[in-house]
C-alpha positions in Angstrom: 0.0 0.0 0.0 1.4 3.4 -0.9 2.7 5.5 2.0 0.1 8.2 1.4 -2.7 5.7 1.9 -1.0 4.4 5.0 -0.9 7.8 6.6 -4.5 8.5 5.7 -5.6 5.2 6.9 -3.8 5.6 10.2 -5.3 9.0 10.8 -8.8 7.9 9.7 -8.6 4.9 12.0 -7.6 7.2 14.9 -10.5 9.6 14.1 -13.0 6.8 14.3 -11.5 5.4 17.5 -11.3 8.9 19.1 -15.0 9.5 18.3 -15.9 6.2 19.8 -14.1 7.1 23.0 -15.8 10.5 23.1 -19.2 9.0 22.6 -18.5 6.4 25.3 -17.7 9.3 27.7 -21.1 10.8 26.7 -22.7 7.4 27.2 -21.4 7.3 30.8 -22.5 10.9 31.5 -26.1 10.8 30.3 -28.1 7.9 31.5 -31.2 9.1 29.6 -29.2 9.0 26.3 -27.0 6.0 27.0 -28.5 3.8 24.2 -28.1 6.6 21.7 -24.4 7.3 22.6 -23.6 3.6 22.8 -24.9 2.9 19.3 -22.9 5.7 17.9 -19.7 4.6 19.7 -20.1 1.0 18.5 -20.6 2.2 14.9 -17.5 4.3 15.1 -15.6 1.3 16.4 -17.0 -0.7 13.5 -15.8 1.9 11.0 -12.3 1.8 12.6 -12.3 -2.0 12.3 -13.2 -1.9 8.6 -10.4 0.6 8.0 -8.0 -1.6 10.0 -8.9 -4.6 7.9 -8.2 -2.7 4.7 -4.9 -1.6 6.1 -3.9 -5.3 6.6 -4.8 -6.3 3.0 -2.0 -6.4 0.5 -4.1 -5.0 -2.3 -3.2 -3.3 -5.6 -3.7 0.5 -5.6 -6.6 0.2 -8.0 -8.4 -2.2 -5.6 -8.3 0.5 -2.9 -11.4 2.8 -3.0 -10.0 6.2 -4.1 -12.6 8.2 -2.3 -12.6 6.2 0.9 -10.3 8.6 2.8 -10.4 12.3 3.2 -8.0 13.9 0.8 -6.7 16.5 3.3 -4.4 14.7 5.7 -4.0 17.8 7.8 -7.7 18.1 8.4 -7.7 14.6 9.8 -4.7 15.4 12.1 -6.5 18.6 13.3 -9.7 16.7 13.9 -7.9 14.1 15.9 -6.2 16.7 18.0 -9.5 18.5 18.7 -11.2 15.3 19.7 -8.3 14.2 22.0 -8.5 17.6 23.7 -12.3 17.1 24.2 -11.8 13.6 25.6 -9.3 15.0 28.2 -11.6 17.9 29.0 -14.8 15.9 29.3 -13.2 13.2 31.4 -12.6 15.8 34.1 -15.6 18.0 33.5 -18.5 16.5 31.7 -20.4 18.7 29.2 -24.1 19.5 29.5 -26.4 17.2 27.6 -27.0 19.9 25.0 -23.3 20.7 24.6 -22.5 17.0 24.1 -25.1 16.7 21.3 -24.0 19.9 19.6 -20.3 18.9 19.9 -21.1 15.5 18.3 -23.0 17.2 15.5 -20.1 19.6 14.8 -17.6 16.7 14.8 -19.8 14.6 12.5 -20.0 17.5 10.1 -16.2 17.8 10.1 -14.2 16.8 7.0 -13.1 13.3 8.0 -16.4 12.1 9.3 -18.6 13.6 6.7 -16.2 12.3 4.0 -16.8 8.7 5.2 -20.5 9.2 4.8 -20.0 10.7 1.3 -18.0 7.6 0.4 -20.8 5.3 1.6 -23.3 7.4 -0.5 -21.1 7.5 -3.7 -21.2 5.1 -6.6 -19.1 1.9 -6.2 -16.0 1.7 -8.4 -13.9 -1.0 -6.7 -14.1 -4.4 -5.0 -13.1 -2.9 -1.7 -15.8 -0.2 -2.0 -18.4 -2.9 -2.4 -17.1 -4.6 0.8 -17.2 -1.4 2.8 -20.6 -0.5 1.7 -22.0 -4.0 2.3 -20.7 -4.0 5.8 -21.9 -0.5 6.5 -25.4 -0.7 4.9 -27.1 -0.5 8.3 -25.2 2.5 9.5 -27.0 5.8 8.9 -25.7 9.2 8.6 -24.6 10.1 12.1 -25.2 13.8 11.7 -28.8 13.3 10.6 -29.4 10.9 13.5 -28.0 13.4 16.0 -30.2 16.2 14.5 -33.2 13.9 14.7 -32.4 12.9 18.3 -32.0 16.5 19.3 -35.4 17.3 17.7 -37.0 14.3 19.4 -35.5 15.3 22.8 -36.4 19.0 22.3 -32.8 20.2 22.4 -32.1 23.3 20.3 
């Protein structure tokens, strides 16, 4: 696998794992929302697992889905730094329920996360893309789910 893909994969995997950790913190903070946060955390771990499997595969470049990873490596690095800082902050001082939902929505709209959803919604052009889409068919757009949940819970 080319080094460029390797770096993108590593940062993308870390992004998914960092989000899973953050959502697990939110799960622990808000008993009334624990199922919602747990589902999101597990789906993020699932995304990370899929990316880790792709990393282990000795595939030709053309097998690898070109649009799977965000093209801007620095945006992934920045997103990971931001989420790590939030994890440290929220371990010591949990956010309000509203703040947690708004933060999650903002993060899901960020480049790396929304890019993964764009990949899932895009036409399939490689064998690996078919695999990723098949394994993720039950996952929904997290940002839309967070918005829906906020509306249901009357959180503006």
